[in-house]
N, C-alpha and C positions, 0 to 999 in steps of 0.2 A: 647694137644688131646682133653682135656674137653672142651675148649673154641672153638675148631674147630666144636665139636659135638653139642653145643649149637648153633654156628651160623648156622649150616647145618639144625638144628631142626626149627630155627626160619626163616630161607629161604623157607622151605618147609612148614611153618604154611601160609606166605604169598602168595607163589605161588598158595597154595590152595583157599586161601581165595579171590585172584583175578579171579582163574578160576570159583570158587563158583558163585561169584558175575556176572559174564559173563553169565554163566548158568540161573540163575535167572534172568538177563534183558533180554535175549534171549527168555527166556519163557514168560515173561510178554509182549513181543513184540508179539509173537505168538499168545497168548491169545487175545490182542487188534485186532490183524490182524483178527483173526477169528469172533470175537464179532462185529466188523465193518461190515464185510459182512453180519453177520447173521441179524444185525440191517437193513441194506440196503433190503434185502429179506424179512425181516418180514414186512416192511413198505410197499415193495410193493405188498405183498400179501394180496388178498380178494376181496370183491366186491365194487365196486364205480360207482358213476353216477355224471352226470352233471348237475342234475335236478335244483338245486339251481341257477346255472349260465344261463340255459335256460329261468329261469322265470324272472331274472332279465335283459336279454338282448335277444332280439328275434332272433338276428343273429346266435346263438348258439343253437344247437340241444340238447336233452335229449338224452343223450348216457350212455348206460349201459357197464360197464369195469369189465371184470372178469379175475383176474390173480391168479393162484394156483400153488403150487409146485408140480411137478411129479417127478418120478424116486428119492426118496428122499434117496436111498442107494449110488447112485453114488458119486465119490470123485472129479469129474472134474468140480466144481462148482455148483451152484444151478440153478436147471431147472423150467422154469415156463410156464404153458399153458396159453395162453392170448385169449381172446375172446371180441370183440367190436361190439355192435349191437345197433340201435337206440331203446331206451326202450320201445316203442310199438310193435317193431318186432323182440323179442328177439330169434326167431326160424329162424331169417335170418340174420348172422353176418356178416356183410362187411368186417371183418378182424379176420383171426384167424393166431396166430404166437406161437412159442416156443422161448423163452428166454434162454440163458445161461450165467449167470452171474457168473463172477470172479472177484478176485481182483488181481490188477497188483502191487500197492505198498500199504502203508499203507492206504493210503486216495484217492487212485485211483483205478476204477473199469471199466469194460468192460461188457455190455450187448449185445452179439450175437443174431442176428435175425433168424430165422429158419422158413420155409415155411412148410406145412403138404403136403404130396403127394395126399391125401384122406381127406381133411378139413371137409366134411360135414359127415363124420363118427363120427367126434369128437365134434359136435355141442351140447352144453349143458353138455359136459362129463367131468367137471372140477372135478367132485367127484368122478368118476368113474376110482377107480385106475386099476382096471384089463383090462380096455379099453386102457390106455396110456402103460402098461405093455407088451401088445401084440406088441408094435414097440419099437424102440430105434433110438438113434442118427442117425445111417446110414439110415434110413428111412425117415429123413430130408432133406430140401434143404437149404443149407445155403445161405442168402442173403448177398453175399459178398460186403462190402464197406458200410455196413448199422449199423453197431456196434454203440450203444451209449456208451460215455465215459464219466462216471460221476466222480465228486470230491467232499468228503464230507469235509464241512467247520466247522464242530462241531454242526451244527445246522440242515442242510440239504444237500441231494446230487444233484447236478447239473452238466447237461452237454448236448454234443448235437453229432450229427453226425459228422465225417469230411465233410467240404465242398464240394459238387458234388461229393463225393464217392459214394453214394447209387443210382444206377442207377434205372430209372422207366420208363414204358410206360403208366401208367393209364393216361386217359384222355388227351394225348398229351404231356404228361411230358416227360423230359430227365433225370432229377434226382430229388431225394426227400430228404428233410432234416428233423430232428426231434431235437427238443428243449426240454429237460426235467428236472424237478424238482421234487423232491422227499421228503415228510415230514412223520411224523407219521401218519397224518390224513388226506392227500390228494396226488393227482400225478396231477402236470400239464403238459401237454403234447402239444406241438405246431407244427404238422406235415403239411409241406407244398410240393407241387410238382410245379416244374420249367420247363419249355420249354427250347429248346437248345439257346434261346436268354435271359435268366435270367427272364422271365416273368412268375409271378405266373399263374396257371392254375386249381390247387386245393387247398383245405385246407382253415383253418380260417385266415382271414386276419388281424384283430385287434389284436390278441394274442393268447395266448395258451388256450385248455380248461382245465378247471379245474375240477377233478374228486373227489369229496369229499367221503370219506369212509362212506359205510351206517352203 
């Protein structure tokens, strides 16, 4: 009887040890999971411009890029307001979007793209929390097929849209593509539009715009 009791106690100890190890491992994975998403969105957030690139190559404009968190209490990813404008015309942005960044697996992420129904109302409003708290995700229009899928390699996050999935009618385009790389001090973004015959009709030709953190 004593031997059986001892055996049962030892067995229970090892079962508990294995279970506890599994919980610790699971907790670490969750922690890494969250930290990687936070790192990506921290690197994406801030004020950037392509001034340095424009001075080195006249084919690139000096573009200002603002990307700032909104709705920070939400649990369905990290939401960012995005505004791009020629640096000499900050009051007339040519692109305003909202991104919803979520984590798919440990090192894979999706950045969904949304349009604002009344974009002019939000120009320069990236620091105005009350302005964005007056709307919610239901007030946005998802640009279906335009998600950027990013993968983390230990140093940077890089990826693109799915080929031809992002429909566009800008300047005669049939679809648009985006190739993106995110590091701690810059964002590289190569946006292009193509017509139905796969001929490029807008966007940089030579390569990505390089937005350095200000």
